[in-house]
N, C-alpha and C positions, 0 to 999 in steps of 0.2 A: 503493499499499499504506498511506504514512505518513496519510493522509487515512482510510483507512477505520480506523486504530487512532486517530487522534484523535474520529472519531463515535464509536466504542465508547464510549471514553473520556468522552466529552460525555453520551450517553445514561446511562453509570454514574454518572455524579454527579448527574443530573437524578433517579436513584431514589434515590439515597443524601443526602438533603434535609438533613441536621442531621449535624457533627460526632460525634454520641454515636452515630449509627446507624453511620457509617464506621468508627470504633473497636469498636463491637460485632460488627462483622462480620469487620472484622480479629483481632479477641480469639476469635473463633467458629474462623475460619480456622486460626490456631495451634494453639486448641488439637486441632483435628482432625489437623493435623500432628504434634502430639506423640504423640497416643493410638495412630497410627499406627503409627510407630518404636519407642515403648514396645513394644506387640504384637508386631511382628515381630523386635524384641532379647530380649524376655521366651524365647519358645520354650521353654515348660515344659508338662507333661503332668501329669495328676491322674487318678488311679484310688482310688476309695476312700479309707483316710487317706495315700495316700503320693503327695508329689508328686516328680516327674522334673524337676530344674532343668536345661537348655540341655546335652541331649546332643549330645557329638561327636567327631570322629576327626580323626585326622592323615592326610593325604595319604600315599600309599605309593608308591614306585618301580613302574615295569612290572616285571613277573614276581615280584613279593613275593608271598610266602603268607601272609603274617600280618599284622594290622592291629590296632588299639586305638579302642575305646571308653573315654568318659568323660563322668561327669555326676555330678549331686549328688541322693541321696535322701533327704527328709524326711517323718519319719512325725511327721503331726500328731494321731495316735490313741492313746488310751490304751492299748492292748494291741500288742506288738513285731510285725513283720512277717517278712517272710525274702522275700530274691531269690532264686528256684528255679533262675530258667532265663533266658538270654536267646536272641536269632534275628536273625540280620541276612542279607537275600536276598543280598547278595554273596558270602555267604561258606558254607561246608560246615558249620560249626557255630562256634556261641558259647560260652567259658565265662569265670565270675568266677575271676580270677586276682591274687595279693598278690606283690608284688614288696619284698623287704627284702635287708638287708646284713647276713651274718653273719662274722664274724671278717675284714673287709675283702673278702668275694666277695660278690658280687648275684648274687640266687637268685630264681626265679620259681617259684613254685607255684599249681596248680587248687585253689580253694578248695572242699572237701569239703563237700555237703551244704548248701549256700545262702549266702547274704551276711545275717545279722542286723540289721534295723535296729529301734532300740530305740525303744522309744515315746517321742514328744517328742523322737526324737532325728536327728540327721543322719548321712548316711554321704558321703563325697566319692572317689568316683572317678576316678583322675587318672595322670598317666604314671609318680608316680613311687611308687607305693602300690598300692592296689586298684585293677582296671581288670577292663575286659571283653577277652579276646582273641579275633580273631577269626580263624580257624583255616581253611586251604586256600579263600583267595580266590579269586574266579572269574574277577577282572579288579584292575586299580589301584582302589584310593581316591583319585578325582579332587578337588583343592581347587575350592570352590566348589559342588559337588554336594552330594544328600544321598543318605543310606543309610538304605532304611527298613529297618526291624526291629520288634521286639517284645520286652517284658520281662514276666516271670510271677512272680508273687507269692504267697507261702502263701495270705493270706487275701485281700487286695485283689485278687485274680486275672489277667488278662491287658491291656495296654496297648500299643498301637501308636504307635512313635515313629518319630522322622527323626533321624540324626543328621548332622549338618550337619558337611563335610570341611573342615578347615581347611590352613593350611599345614604342610608335615612336620616343624619342628624348633616347631610352635607349641606353647604353655603356658609357665606360670611356670619349670617345673623341667622344660626337655627333655631328654627321653632318643633318642637314634638307635635306630633299628633295622635292622640288615641287609637285614630283608624273609626271612629263613630261621629254622629252628627254634632258633637259637642266636646268644647276641652275645657278642663277645669278654670276657671276665672275669666271665661269668654261668653257673650252672648252671641247666639248665633239669630239672625234675622231671616232666616231661610227653608 
């Protein structure tokens, strides 16, 4: 086996006669590697003037009936748009929700009429504020998998997206969810 590897190495060296050729191929190979990594890490979608950045979700324990979806919406257009609905295959329905704290009590409410995305603006959906609520889950969200869904915008139309499922506590501001329709200290208005 070792002699075969040496033979291959000698053959490759003969093909690459100059140090410049070796450097050029090495640079090309590194560029391909980094482009592949960036493309996989980017996980972005675009429809019309709307860019959807890194849709993700948190894993849920078995038996959980709700989960969340998080992403960044950027409107590069001159006109405002609105996220009017979302769907995910693993849930009976998806709603846009807003989490807030009023008088020391955490509250969650459905956003009625859609989510405005201003012209040349960005709206971030994360566990501590605006987010998508996946209701009536048909099974657990499993870390390392993708959840297929779609987002519908008032002007831009509908785009298919995949939410990458991360760990249960993933995010800069973790928020635990017991999988039920309530959270300790939280009033649920839906």
